[in-house]
GUPAMAR-657484 format. One record per residue (C-alpha): x, y, z; residue in one letter. Coordinates in steps of 0.5 Angstrom, whole numbers, plus 2048, in hexadecimal, padded with zeros to 3 digits. Layout:
N
XYZa ...
***
This chain:
398
7DF78E851x 7DB78F858x 7D478B858x 7CE790859x 7CC790860x 7C578E862x 7C0795863x 7C079386Bx 7C779386Cx 7C9799868x 7C479D86Bx 7C679A872x 7CE79C870x 7CB7A386Ex 7C87A5874x 7CD7A3879x 7D17A8876x 7CC7AD878x 7CB7B087Fx 7C67B5881x 7C87BC881x 7C97BF888x 7C37C388Bx 7C07CA88Ax 7BB7CE88Ex 7B67D1889x 7AF7D688Bx 7AA7D1889x 7A77D5883x 7AE7D387Fx 7AE7CC882x 7A97CA87Dx 7AC7C4878x 7B27C387Dx 7B27BC881x 7B27BC889x 7B97BB88Cx 7B57B9892x 7AF7B6895x 7AA7BC897x 7A67BB89Dx 7A07C089Fx 7A17C68A3x 79A7C78A5x 7937C38A5x 78F7C389Fx 7897C58A0x 78C7C88A6x 7847C88A9x 77E7C58A7x 77B7C88A1x 7757C889Dx 7757C5896x 76E7C8894x 76A7CE894x 7657CD899x 7637CD8A0x 7677CB8A6x 7637C88ABx 7637C58B2x 75F7BF8B3x 75B7BB8AEx 7547BD8B0x 7527C48ADx 7507C98ACx 7567CD8AEx 7577D48B0x 75C7D88ACx 7607DC8B0x 7667DE8ABx 76A7DD8A5x 7717D98A4x 7747DB89Dx 77B7DA89Ax 7807DE89Ex 77B7E08A3x 7787DB8A8x 7737DC8ADx 7757DE8B3x 7717DA8B8x 76E7D38B8x 7687D08B7x 7647CC8BCx 75E7C78BBx 7597CA8B6x 75D7CF8B3x 7607D08ACx 7657D48A9x 7657D68A1x 76B7D389Ex 7707D4898x 7747CF895x 77B7CF898x 7797D289Ex 77A7D18A5x 7757CC8A8x 7727CF8AFx 7747CC8B5x 76E7C88B7x 76B7C68B0x 76A7BF8AEx 7697BF8A7x 7687C48A1x 7617C489Dx 7627C6895x 75E7CC894x 75A7C988Fx 7577C4894x 7557CA898x 7507CF899x 7517D589Dx 74B7D98A0x 74D7DF8A4x 7527DD8A9x 7507D58A9x 7537D08A4x 7507C98A2x 7527C389Fx 74E7C2899x 7527BD895x 7567B7897x 75A7B789Dx 7627B689Bx 7647AF89Cx 7687AE8A0x 7667B58A4x 76C7B88A4x 76E7B689Cx 76F7BD89Ax 7747BF8A0x 77C7BF89Ex 77F7BC8A4x 7867C08A7x 78C7BC8A4x 7877B889Fx 78D7BA89Ax 7937B989Ex 7967BB8A5x 79C7BE8A8x 7A27BA8A6x 79F7B68A2x 7A37B489Bx 79F7B7895x 7A47B7890x 7AA7B288Fx 7B17B388Dx 7B27B3885x 7AB7B5884x 7AB7BA87Ex 7A77C1880x 7A17C287Cx 79B7C687Dx 7987C2882x 79E7C0886x 79F7C8886x 7997C9889x 7997C388Ex 7A07C6890x 79D7CD891x 7977CA895x 79C7C6899x 79F7CD89Cx 7A57CD897x 7A87D4894x 7AF7D0891x 7B07C988Fx 7B77C588Fx 7B87C3887x 7BD7C1883x 7C17C687Ex 7BF7C5877x 7C57C1874x 7C97C586Ex 7C87C1867x 7CC7C2861x 7C97C085Ax 7CE7BF854x 7CC7BE84Dx 7D17BA849x 7D27B9842x 7D47BC83Bx 7CD7BB838x 7CA7C083Dx 7C77C683Bx 7C47CB841x 7BD7CC841x 7BA7D183Bx 7C17D0837x 7C17CE830x 7C17C6830x 7C37C3829x 7C27BC828x 7C97BA82Bx 7C77BD832x 7C27BD838x 7BE7C283Cx 7C17C1843x 7BB7BF847x 7BE7BA84Cx 7C17C0850x 7BB7C4851x 7B77BD852x 7BB7BB858x 7BB7C285Bx 7B47C285Bx 7B37BB85Ex 7B87BD863x 7B47C3865x 7AF7BF867x 7B37BD86Ex 7B67C3872x 7BD7C486Fx 7C17CA86Cx 7C37C8864x 7C87CB85Fx 7C87C9858x 7CF7C9854x 7CF7C884Cx 7CF7C5847x 7D67C3848x 7DA7C0842x 7DC7B9841x 7E37BB844x 7E77B884Ax 7EA7BF84Cx 7E37C284Bx 7E07BD850x 7E57BE855x 7E47C6855x 7DC7C5855x 7DD7C085Cx 7E27C685Ex 7DD7CB85Dx 7D77C8862x 7DB7CA868x 7D87C886Fx 7D37C386Cx 7D07BD870x 7CE7B9869x 7D07BA862x 7CB7B785Dx 7CE7B6856x 7CA7B4850x 7CD7B084Ax 7D57AE84Ax 7D47A884Ex 7D47A2849x 7D979F845x 7DA7A383Fx 7E07A683Cx 7DD7AD83Ex 7DB7AB845x 7E07AE849x 7DC7AF850x 7E07A9854x 7E77AC852x 7E57B3853x 7E37B185Ax 7EA7AE85Bx 7ED7B4858x 7E97B885Ex 7EB7B4863x 7E57B0864x 7E47A9866x 7DF7A4862x 7DB7A0867x 7D779C862x 7D579C85Bx 7CF799858x 7C979785Ax 7C4791858x 7BE795856x 7BB79784Fx 7BB79C84Dx 7C179F851x 7C779A851x 7CC79F850x 7CC7A2857x 7D27A485Bx 7D37A6862x 7DA7AA864x 7DC7AE86Ax 7E17B386Cx 7E17B5873x 7DA7B7875x 7D87B786Ex 7D47B286Bx 7D47B2863x 7CE7AE860x 7CF7AD858x 7C87AC855x 7C77A984Ex 7C77AE849x 7C07AC845x 7BA7AF848x 7B67A984Bx 7BC7A684Dx 7BE7AD852x 7B77AD854x 7B67A6856x 7BD7A785Ax 7BB7AD85Dx 7B57AA860x 7B97A4862x 7BF7A7865x 7C07AF865x 7B97B1868x 7BA7AC86Ex 7C17AF86Fx 7BF7B686Fx 7BA7B3875x 7C07B0878x 7C47B6879x 7BD7BA87Bx 7BC7B5881x 7B67B187Ex 7B37AB881x 7B17A887Bx 7B57A8875x 7B17A5870x 7AA7A686Dx 7A47A386Fx 7A279D86Bx 79C79A868x 799794866x 79579585Fx 79179085Ax 794790853x 78F79484Ex 794790848x 79878A848x 7A078A849x 7A5786846x 7AB78384Ax 7B078684Dx 7B878584Bx 7BE784850x 7BD78B853x 7B778E858x 7B3793853x 7B0799854x 7AA79B850x 7A77A284Fx 7A07A184Fx 7997A4851x 7957A2857x 78E7A5857x 78D7A385Ex 78A79C85Dx 78E799857x 79579A854x 79879984Dx 79F79B84Ax 79E7A2845x 7A17A383Fx 7A87A183Dx 7AC79E842x 7B37A083Ex 7B87A3843x 7B97A983Fx 7B17AB83Ex 7AF7B1842x 7A77B0840x 7A67AA844x 7A97AE84Ax 7A47B484Ax 79E7AE849x 7A07AA84Fx 79E7AC856x 7A17A5859x 7A77A0858x 7A5798858x 7AA79585Bx 7AC78E858x 7B178985Bx 7B7786857x 7B4780853x 7AD780855x 7A877D851x 7A378084Cx 79D78384Fx 79678384Cx 79178984Dx 78D789854x 794786858x 79778A85Dx 79E78E85Dx 7A2792862x 7A379A860x 7A37A0863x 7A27A8861x 7A67AC85Dx 7A87B2861x 7A37B785Fx 79F7B285Cx 7977B385Cx 7917AE85Bx 78D7B1855x 
***
């Protein structure tokens, strides 16, 4: 019987099997959510010229009053230049006229006919309200790193930097197979000896938080031939995820079915709680990730293995979620021989486990927005002590 792998070794072995997919070029509007396949450099300067940051008057020289000689509006610059003692009415984002040394806020000025005077406090420094050319970035500056995920802000930056297309990684193809005689499709009659098949939709929803193409198969009966047929039905797929059937019971047939299909098991079992009976196999370029059937175990291992694996295929620079350190709102018991991930709620300052931590319990998943990460054989902790944690996918502070 193989010994369970430690989490870090199990993750390293899994991610070593994955390589970023080949590059494709997309119109920039279609690239949101993807990961950049190469560093992005600016093709233009931002701002391209000195601009006004406020509405008011662009003035030449420190001493007023100034004679108003024209106007500069966004998209409609003043055609001439300003000399000493002259001013141009200017709007936010408008081109600063040649010769202007400052922008005075309109609320700090009084205009009488063709003259404008400063009635308020002069800006400190005097050029405070000028956005200098290249203040944001200059031509050929690196604006986005390889592996960055393109979100709304990154999209805007890429467009401002002069790009209409982006080189990104394709979406990995993922097939999710629910396994178990006890599973009923959502909405079907569900007598006491059966369970609604919730893992497949849950895993698909988690996966779709990353750029990927998801198909679902099942529920599939606890039958070797049926499982092999399900594997065959996945077609050209980068990742196959199964839920259930990877343990040691008489009806856990995933491993023999994988052998029948021609897949080789890379490793089986990881020293975490929940989620110990996890399996990784490979056939050709396809990786099979066998997650446990208990919903909490499936949810935890999807965060630790499936989502990072999708990011690896999609070319992400960072595979793992950002971590946080939080103070406990309640005491924690000592841990056993496996690293533990406790469903928890973090309110932005304090964190505490929520609900029943049994691996078959779904209500605590719905209450949780984070996982507390506890080392194996850790001592008990009192309220107020610090723990390491990370947010669940989609977890919000409320």
